C-alpha positions as CSV (number, residue, x, y, z in Angstrom):
1,M,-14.3,47.9,-49.7
2,N,-17.3,50.1,-49.2
3,E,-17.2,51.0,-45.5
4,N,-21.0,51.1,-45.4
5,D,-21.2,47.5,-46.6
6,L,-20.6,45.6,-43.3
7,D,-21.5,42.3,-45.0
8,A,-18.4,42.8,-47.1
9,A,-16.3,42.5,-44.0
10,S,-17.5,38.9,-43.6
11,R,-16.5,37.9,-47.2
12,P,-13.1,36.6,-48.1
13,F,-10.7,39.4,-49.2
14,S,-9.6,39.2,-52.8
15,S,-7.0,41.6,-54.3
16,P,-7.3,43.1,-57.8
17,A,-5.6,41.4,-60.7
18,L,-1.8,42.2,-60.8
19,H,0.8,42.5,-63.6
20,G,-1.8,43.5,-66.2
21,S,-3.6,40.2,-66.0
22,S,-7.0,40.3,-67.7
23,A,-8.3,37.1,-66.1
24,A,-11.7,37.5,-64.6
25,Q,-11.7,37.4,-60.8
26,P,-14.1,35.2,-59.0
27,A,-17.1,37.0,-57.4
28,P,-16.7,37.4,-53.6
29,A,-18.6,34.9,-51.6
30,P,-21.8,36.3,-50.2
31,G,-21.8,37.1,-46.5
32,P,-24.1,35.5,-44.0
33,P,-27.6,36.8,-43.6
34,R,-27.6,39.8,-41.3
35,L,-30.0,40.4,-38.4
36,H,-30.4,43.9,-37.1
37,L,-31.3,43.7,-33.4
38,L,-32.5,46.7,-31.4
39,A,-31.9,46.7,-27.7
40,L,-31.7,49.0,-24.7
41,N,-30.0,47.4,-21.6
42,P,-28.6,43.9,-21.9
43,T,-31.2,41.2,-20.9
44,D,-31.1,37.5,-20.3
45,S,-33.5,36.9,-23.2
46,V,-31.0,38.3,-25.6
47,T,-27.8,37.1,-24.1
48,E,-28.9,33.5,-23.4
49,G,-31.7,33.2,-25.9
50,F,-31.6,35.3,-29.1
51,L,-27.9,35.7,-29.7
52,P,-27.1,32.0,-29.3
53,A,-30.1,31.3,-31.6
54,A,-28.8,33.7,-34.2
55,A,-25.4,31.9,-34.0
56,R,-27.1,28.5,-34.6
57,L,-29.0,29.9,-37.6
58,G,-25.7,31.2,-39.1
59,L,-26.7,34.8,-38.8
60,A,-24.4,37.8,-38.4
61,V,-25.8,40.4,-36.0
62,T,-25.7,44.1,-35.9
63,L,-26.9,45.2,-32.5
64,L,-28.2,48.7,-32.4
65,T,-28.3,50.2,-28.9
66,D,-28.1,53.3,-26.8
67,Q,-26.0,51.4,-24.2
68,P,-23.1,50.0,-26.3
69,D,-20.7,49.8,-23.4
70,A,-23.1,47.8,-21.2
71,H,-23.5,45.3,-24.1
72,A,-19.8,45.1,-24.7
73,R,-19.3,44.3,-21.0
74,A,-22.1,41.7,-21.0
75,Y,-20.6,39.8,-23.9
76,G,-17.0,40.2,-22.9
77,L,-16.1,42.3,-26.0
78,R,-13.1,44.5,-26.4
79,D,-13.1,48.3,-25.8
80,D,-15.8,50.0,-27.9
81,A,-13.2,52.1,-29.8
82,Q,-11.3,49.0,-31.0
83,R,-14.3,46.6,-31.4
84,G,-15.5,47.5,-34.9
85,A,-12.0,47.7,-36.6
86,A,-10.8,44.6,-34.9
87,R,-13.8,42.6,-35.9
88,R,-13.6,43.7,-39.5
89,E,-9.9,42.9,-39.6
90,E,-10.5,39.5,-38.1
91,A,-13.2,38.7,-40.6
92,R,-11.0,39.9,-43.5
93,R,-8.2,37.5,-42.3
94,G,-10.7,34.6,-42.2
95,G,-11.5,34.8,-38.6
96,A,-14.5,33.4,-36.7
97,Q,-17.7,32.8,-38.7
98,P,-21.2,33.1,-37.4
99,G,-21.9,30.5,-34.7
100,E,-18.2,30.3,-33.6
101,A,-17.2,31.9,-30.3
102,R,-14.2,34.2,-30.6
103,R,-11.3,33.6,-28.2
104,G,-11.3,36.1,-25.5
105,E,-14.8,37.3,-26.3
106,T,-16.9,34.6,-24.7
107,Q,-16.6,35.4,-21.0
108,R,-19.5,37.5,-19.9
109,G,-19.1,40.0,-17.1
110,E,-22.0,40.4,-14.8
111,A,-25.2,38.5,-15.5
112,P,-27.6,40.8,-17.5
113,R,-31.0,41.3,-16.1
114,S,-34.2,40.3,-17.8
115,D,-36.3,42.7,-19.8
116,G,-37.6,45.2,-17.3
117,P,-37.1,48.8,-16.2
118,Q,-34.5,50.4,-18.4
119,G,-31.3,52.1,-17.2
120,D,-30.2,49.3,-14.9
121,A,-26.7,48.0,-15.3
122,P,-26.2,44.2,-15.5
123,R,-26.6,42.7,-12.0
124,G,-25.1,40.2,-9.7
125,E,-22.9,37.2,-10.3
126,A,-22.8,35.3,-13.6
127,A,-24.1,31.8,-13.3
128,H,-21.4,29.1,-13.1
129,A,-22.0,27.8,-16.6
130,P,-20.1,28.2,-19.8
131,P,-21.4,31.3,-21.8
132,P,-23.4,30.5,-24.9
133,P,-21.8,30.9,-28.4
134,F,-22.4,34.2,-29.9
135,P,-22.7,35.1,-33.6
136,A,-20.5,37.5,-35.5
137,L,-21.5,40.6,-33.7
138,D,-21.2,44.3,-34.3
139,I,-22.4,46.7,-31.6
140,V,-23.4,50.0,-33.1
141,P,-24.3,53.1,-31.0
142,C,-27.8,54.4,-32.0
143,D,-30.7,56.3,-30.5
144,V,-32.9,53.3,-30.8
145,R,-36.0,55.1,-29.5
146,D,-36.0,57.2,-32.6
147,F,-37.3,55.1,-35.5
148,A,-35.9,57.5,-38.1
149,E,-32.4,57.2,-36.6
150,V,-32.8,53.4,-36.6
151,I,-33.8,53.3,-40.2
152,S,-30.8,55.6,-41.1
153,R,-28.3,53.4,-39.3
154,I,-29.6,50.2,-40.8
155,A,-29.6,51.7,-44.3
156,A,-25.9,52.8,-43.8
157,D,-25.1,49.2,-42.8
158,G,-26.3,47.6,-46.0
159,R,-29.6,46.0,-46.8
160,P,-30.8,44.0,-43.8
161,H,-32.3,40.5,-43.9
162,A,-34.3,40.9,-40.7
163,V,-35.1,43.6,-38.1
164,F,-36.0,42.4,-34.6
165,T,-36.2,43.5,-31.0
166,N,-37.4,41.8,-27.8
167,S,-37.6,45.1,-25.9
168,D,-40.9,46.4,-24.7
169,H,-39.9,49.9,-25.6
170,L,-38.7,49.3,-29.1
171,Q,-41.4,47.2,-30.8
172,T,-42.9,50.1,-32.8
173,Q,-39.5,51.3,-33.9
174,A,-38.5,47.8,-35.1
175,A,-41.8,47.3,-36.8
176,L,-41.5,50.6,-38.7
177,A,-38.0,49.8,-39.7
178,A,-39.0,46.4,-41.0
179,A,-41.8,47.9,-43.0
180,Y,-39.5,50.5,-44.4
181,F,-37.2,47.9,-45.8
182,G,-40.0,45.6,-47.0
183,L,-39.2,42.9,-44.4
184,P,-41.4,40.6,-42.4
185,G,-42.4,42.1,-39.1
186,K,-45.2,43.2,-36.7
187,D,-47.8,45.7,-37.8
188,W,-46.5,48.9,-36.3
189,R,-50.0,50.0,-35.4
190,A,-50.5,46.8,-33.3
191,A,-47.1,47.4,-31.7
192,L,-48.1,50.9,-30.8
193,R,-51.5,50.1,-29.4
194,T,-50.3,47.3,-27.2
195,K,-47.4,49.4,-25.8
196,N,-49.7,52.5,-25.2
197,K,-52.0,51.2,-22.5
198,A,-54.5,54.0,-23.0
199,E,-54.8,53.2,-26.7
200,L,-55.1,49.5,-25.9
201,R,-58.1,50.2,-23.7
202,R,-59.7,52.4,-26.4
203,A,-59.0,49.8,-29.1
204,L,-60.6,47.0,-27.1
205,A,-63.6,49.1,-26.1
206,A,-64.2,50.0,-29.7
207,A,-63.7,46.6,-31.2
208,G,-67.1,45.1,-30.3
209,P,-68.1,41.4,-30.5
210,D,-67.5,39.6,-33.8
211,A,-70.4,37.3,-34.7
212,A,-68.1,35.4,-37.1
213,D,-65.7,34.5,-34.2
214,P,-67.2,31.7,-32.1
215,A,-65.0,32.5,-29.1
216,W,-66.0,36.1,-29.1
217,S,-69.7,35.7,-29.8
218,A,-69.8,33.1,-27.0
219,D,-68.5,35.7,-24.6
220,P,-69.6,39.2,-25.5
221,V,-69.5,40.4,-21.9
222,W,-66.0,41.7,-22.0
223,S,-66.7,44.0,-24.9
224,A,-70.0,45.1,-23.5
225,D,-68.4,45.7,-20.1
226,P,-64.8,47.0,-21.0
227,V,-62.2,47.8,-18.4
228,W,-62.8,51.3,-17.1
229,S,-59.8,53.6,-17.8
230,A,-58.8,57.2,-18.0
231,E,-55.7,59.0,-19.2
232,L,-53.6,61.8,-17.6
233,A,-52.0,63.2,-20.7
234,T,-48.4,64.4,-21.0
235,G,-48.0,67.6,-19.0
236,Q,-51.5,67.6,-17.7
237,D,-51.8,68.6,-14.0
238,P,-52.7,65.7,-11.7
239,A,-55.0,68.1,-9.8
240,T,-57.5,67.7,-12.7
241,L,-58.1,64.1,-11.5
242,A,-59.6,65.3,-8.2
243,G,-63.1,65.1,-9.6
244,L,-62.6,61.9,-11.6
245,D,-65.5,59.5,-11.2
246,A,-63.2,56.5,-10.8
247,P,-64.2,53.1,-9.5
248,Y,-62.1,53.1,-6.3
249,P,-59.9,51.3,-5.5
250,C,-58.2,51.8,-8.9
251,V,-54.7,51.4,-10.4
252,V,-52.3,54.1,-11.6
253,K,-49.6,53.2,-14.0
254,P,-47.3,54.9,-16.6
255,R,-48.9,54.7,-20.0
256,E,-45.9,53.1,-21.6
257,G,-44.5,51.5,-18.4
258,V,-43.1,48.1,-17.9
259,A,-42.3,45.6,-15.1
260,S,-44.8,47.1,-12.6
261,E,-42.6,50.1,-12.1
262,D,-44.6,53.0,-10.6
263,V,-47.8,50.8,-10.7
264,V,-49.8,51.3,-7.6
265,L,-53.3,50.8,-6.1
266,V,-55.0,53.9,-4.8
267,G,-58.0,54.1,-2.5
268,D,-59.6,57.5,-3.1
269,A,-59.3,60.8,-5.1
270,D,-56.8,62.4,-2.7
271,E,-54.5,59.4,-2.9
272,L,-54.9,59.3,-6.7
273,V,-53.7,62.9,-7.0
274,R,-50.8,62.4,-4.6
275,R,-49.6,59.2,-6.2
276,C,-49.7,60.8,-9.7
277,R,-47.6,63.7,-8.4
278,E,-45.1,61.2,-6.9
279,I,-44.8,59.4,-10.2
280,R,-44.4,62.6,-12.1
281,A,-41.6,63.6,-9.7
282,R,-39.7,60.5,-10.9
283,R,-41.0,60.7,-14.5
284,P,-41.4,64.4,-15.4
285,G,-44.3,65.0,-17.7
286,A,-45.1,61.3,-18.2
287,A,-48.5,60.3,-19.4
288,L,-50.4,58.1,-16.9
289,V,-53.3,55.7,-17.1
290,I,-55.9,55.2,-14.3
291,E,-57.7,51.8,-14.6
292,E,-60.3,49.7,-12.9
293,F,-58.7,47.3,-10.4
294,L,-59.2,43.8,-11.7
295,E,-59.5,41.3,-8.9
296,G,-59.0,37.6,-9.6
297,E,-56.4,35.0,-10.5
298,L,-53.6,36.5,-12.7
299,R,-52.6,34.4,-15.6
300,T,-50.5,34.8,-18.7
301,L,-50.8,33.4,-22.3
302,E,-47.7,33.0,-24.4
303,T,-48.2,32.9,-28.1
304,L,-46.1,32.7,-31.3
305,G,-47.4,33.4,-34.8
306,D,-46.2,34.0,-38.3
307,G,-49.2,36.0,-39.6
308,R,-50.9,32.9,-40.7
309,T,-50.8,30.5,-37.8
310,L,-50.9,31.5,-34.1
311,H,-49.6,28.9,-31.7
312,V,-50.3,28.9,-28.0
313,L,-46.9,28.0,-26.3
314,G,-48.2,27.9,-22.7
315,A,-49.7,29.7,-19.9
316,F,-48.6,30.7,-16.4
317,R,-50.4,31.4,-13.1
318,T,-48.8,34.4,-11.4
319,E,-48.7,35.2,-7.7
320,L,-48.2,38.9,-6.8
321,S,-47.0,40.8,-3.7
322,P,-49.7,42.3,-1.6
323,P,-51.1,45.7,-2.7
324,P,-50.5,48.5,-3.2
325,H,-47.7,47.3,-5.4
326,F,-47.8,44.5,-8.0
327,I,-44.5,42.6,-8.0
328,E,-44.4,39.0,-9.5
329,E,-43.2,36.7,-6.7
330,R,-43.7,33.4,-8.4
331,L,-45.1,31.8,-11.5
332,H,-46.4,28.3,-12.1
333,L,-46.7,26.8,-15.6
334,L,-50.3,25.6,-16.1
335,P,-50.9,22.1,-17.5
336,A,-51.3,21.9,-21.3
337,P,-53.5,22.7,-23.1
338,P,-54.3,26.1,-21.4
339,P,-57.7,26.3,-19.8
340,Q,-60.9,27.3,-21.7
341,P,-62.9,29.4,-22.3
342,H,-60.3,32.0,-21.2
343,T,-57.7,31.1,-23.8
344,D,-60.0,31.6,-26.8
345,Q,-61.2,34.8,-25.3
346,V,-57.7,36.1,-25.0
347,L,-56.9,35.0,-28.6
348,A,-60.0,36.8,-29.8
349,Q,-58.9,40.0,-28.1
350,L,-55.4,39.7,-29.5
351,R,-56.8,39.4,-33.0
352,A,-58.9,42.6,-32.4
353,L,-55.6,44.4,-31.5
354,G,-53.9,43.1,-34.6
355,V,-51.5,40.9,-32.7
356,G,-50.4,37.7,-34.4
357,F,-46.9,38.0,-35.7
358,G,-43.9,36.8,-33.7
359,V,-43.9,36.2,-30.0
360,C,-46.3,37.8,-27.4
361,H,-46.8,37.7,-23.7
362,T,-50.3,38.6,-22.5
363,E,-51.5,39.1,-18.9
364,Y,-55.1,38.7,-17.9
365,V,-57.3,38.2,-14.9
366,V,-59.8,35.4,-14.5
367,Q,-63.3,36.6,-13.4
368,G,-65.6,33.6,-13.6
369,D,-65.8,32.7,-17.3
370,R,-64.4,36.0,-18.4
371,A,-60.8,36.8,-19.3
372,R,-60.1,40.5,-18.8
373,L,-56.8,41.8,-20.2
374,I,-54.4,43.6,-18.0
375,E,-51.7,44.2,-20.7
376,V,-50.2,42.9,-23.9
377,N,-46.4,42.7,-24.1
378,Y,-45.6,42.2,-27.7
379,R,-42.4,40.3,-26.9
380,A,-41.3,37.1,-25.1
381,I,-42.0,36.7,-21.4
382,G,-39.0,37.9,-19.4
383,D,-37.3,37.3,-16.1
384,Q,-35.9,34.0,-17.4
385,C,-39.4,32.4,-18.0
386,D,-38.7,32.3,-21.7
387,L,-35.5,30.4,-21.2
388,V,-37.3,27.9,-19.0
389,L,-40.2,27.6,-21.4
390,A,-37.9,26.7,-24.3
391,E,-36.3,24.1,-22.2
392,L,-39.5,22.5,-21.0
393,L,-41.2,22.6,-24.4
394,G,-38.2,20.9,-26.0
395,I,-38.3,23.1,-29.1
396,P,-36.0,25.7,-30.6
397,L,-38.2,28.5,-29.4
398,F,-35.7,31.4,-30.0
399,E,-34.9,30.1,-33.5
400,Y,-38.6,29.9,-34.3
401,I,-39.1,33.5,-33.2
402,L,-36.2,34.7,-35.4
403,R,-37.3,32.6,-38.3
404,T,-40.6,34.4,-38.4
405,H,-38.8,37.7,-38.8
406,L,-36.7,36.1,-41.6
407,G,-40.0,35.4,-43.4
408,E,-40.1,31.6,-42.8
409,P,-43.4,30.0,-41.9
410,L,-43.9,28.2,-38.7
411,P,-44.7,24.5,-38.8
412,D,-48.3,23.6,-38.2
413,D,-47.2,21.5,-35.2
414,L,-44.3,22.8,-33.1
415,G,-43.7,19.4,-31.6
416,A,-43.7,20.8,-28.1
417,R,-43.7,18.6,-25.0
418,T,-46.8,18.9,-22.7
419,D,-45.7,17.1,-19.5
420,G,-43.3,19.7,-18.2
421,R,-44.0,21.7,-15.0
422,V,-42.1,24.7,-13.7
423,R,-42.1,27.1,-10.7
424,M,-40.3,30.3,-10.9
425,E,-39.5,31.7,-7.5
426,Y,-38.1,35.2,-7.1
427,V,-36.3,36.0,-3.9
428,M,-37.0,39.7,-3.2
429,A,-35.5,42.4,-1.0
430,D,-37.9,43.6,1.6
431,R,-36.0,46.7,2.4
432,A,-33.3,49.0,1.2
433,G,-29.7,48.3,2.1
434,R,-26.6,46.3,1.4
435,L,-26.7,42.6,0.6
436,A,-24.5,41.1,3.3
437,S,-25.0,37.3,2.6
438,A,-26.8,35.1,0.1
439,P,-26.3,31.7,-1.4
440,P,-24.1,31.3,-4.5
441,A,-25.3,30.0,-7.9
442,S,-26.1,26.3,-7.9
443,V,-27.7,23.6,-9.9
444,T,-29.0,20.4,-8.3
445,E,-31.2,17.5,-9.4
446,R,-33.1,15.1,-7.1
447,D,-36.3,13.1,-7.3
448,G,-37.0,14.3,-10.8
449,V,-36.7,18.0,-9.9
450,R,-34.0,20.3,-11.2
451,L,-33.2,23.4,-9.2
452,D,-31.3,26.1,-10.9
453,Y,-30.6,29.1,-8.6
454,R,-29.1,32.3,-10.1
455,P,-28.1,35.3,-8.0
456,L,-29.3,38.6,-9.4
457,R,-27.5,40.9,-7.0
458,G,-23.9,40.6,-5.8
459,I,-22.7,40.4,-2.2
460,G,-21.9,43.9,-1.0
461,E,-24.2,45.7,-3.5
462,E,-26.4,48.4,-1.9
463,H,-29.8,49.3,-3.4
464,P,-32.9,51.3,-2.5
465,L,-36.3,49.5,-2.5
466,H,-37.9,49.9,-5.9
467,H,-41.1,47.9,-5.6
468,T,-40.4,46.3,-9.0
469,N,-38.4,43.3,-10.2
470,R,-35.3,45.4,-9.5
471,D,-35.7,44.2,-6.0
472,F,-35.1,40.6,-7.0
473,L,-32.0,39.1,-5.2
474,G,-32.1,35.9,-7.1
475,V,-34.3,33.6,-9.1
476,L,-34.9,29.9,-8.5
477,R,-36.0,27.8,-11.5
478,A,-37.6,24.6,-10.4
479,T,-38.5,22.2,-13.2
480,G,-39.8,18.6,-13.5
481,T,-43.0,16.7,-14.2
482,D,-44.6,16.5,-10.7
483,Q,-45.8,19.8,-9.3
484,E,-46.0,18.5,-5.7
485,R,-42.3,17.5,-5.8
486,I,-41.4,20.8,-7.4
487,D,-43.1,22.8,-4.6
488,A,-41.5,20.6,-1.9
489,A,-38.1,21.1,-3.4
490,V,-38.5,24.9,-3.6
491,A,-39.7,25.0,0.1
492,E,-36.7,23.0,1.2
493,F,-34.3,25.2,-0.8
494,L,-35.7,28.5,0.6
495,A,-35.7,27.1,4.2
496,A,-32.0,26.0,3.8
497,H,-30.7,29.4,2.7
498,R,-30.6,33.0,4.0
499,W,-30.5,36.4,2.2
500,E,-29.4,39.1,4.7
501,I,-29.7,42.8,4.0
502,V,-28.1,45.3,6.4
């Protein structure tokens, strides 16, 4: 067997003809389609969403990651040194096929966090629910931030059927790899310009209104009055910003940042320079973006496309912590269909950026009749919102996302429910210290409201205060069809429990 042909490990083993027999041997059965999935740290989206969806689709998965041990722990796999050989031997002996959970490999360790700041280990207690079935899975160490290394490792693994990632940080690498192998995928230019916040601002400012686009031509204001921004390039001294003619207060953020980490509101030039130096101390040489502060209601738009059809999955209203930091404290699903004219304006701006393949999570601020983009995350919404959205819509959302990367068109009508409501409530630490007490995981249903509480930090864990979603102690997912009942149930739950940090 060619050791570079990992698909061969999934095919039944057949020995060569013996005793001089000249009888033709049957051709080996083809292996299952193989998905190459790029990841950094383990996330709920992958563990509870995409891997089980791959199993249901009958896919084998090669997971390329720079954190193989973290993924092995998250999925309950054996020691990394034994994993590859053991799995190939199991497959050769007719072991588990895609979609079947392997004995001894289904118990996850700690619950992985959702897609956010990289470098965190999985957090807290696992929810008291059986783990989802995983596909036939190989975890391969790889410098996934290097697209050339990604392509090299995939090529050594045999020709792929799909290349996919849900990581904010790896969209461009996955898109370049898919293009290299001639597979369906996102335009790498769109992936880069949405990840690079300075390039996103330049692209939107340069796009201009499109007279052929009714949504755009009906609202040309956003393009005539783009969001003000400036860039502090890699290695550039923050002192150069002292004379910047910025519209204070303004926002400083890492150019390729995520999850509001190191995003802060500044009031004047002195504070701008000081904050940039503080961020640089944590991120040496990092490029930063300074942007106009957009006041107004924060919303999201969740979309899914196949390059031909672009579906709106839903929209959330987001409540943030008070400035100077921007931490998401709770989200409410807006009634379907999402409100106009903002939805059409956001879709027009996504088209200008080249976004339209796969899943996308876009954040924008409502200012009167204008929708002004904050950022475009060319991935599924995180922090368990994607898991809840799939449940409420009643559609195989994660399968649909993977199918687009397999080259399958989306249906014209996804058949999604429209009566569901959800409130995502994040319990946050308000100071550094050790978590001394907190409620356990629980699921209850009453009066048409389902409450699913999941701890995200274990009792006894000690953490600094990050001012990001790393400060989440737990997440409460409240779902139903009546928003007033949902809000009342959340208030009752929060009043009945305590989270103590010492």
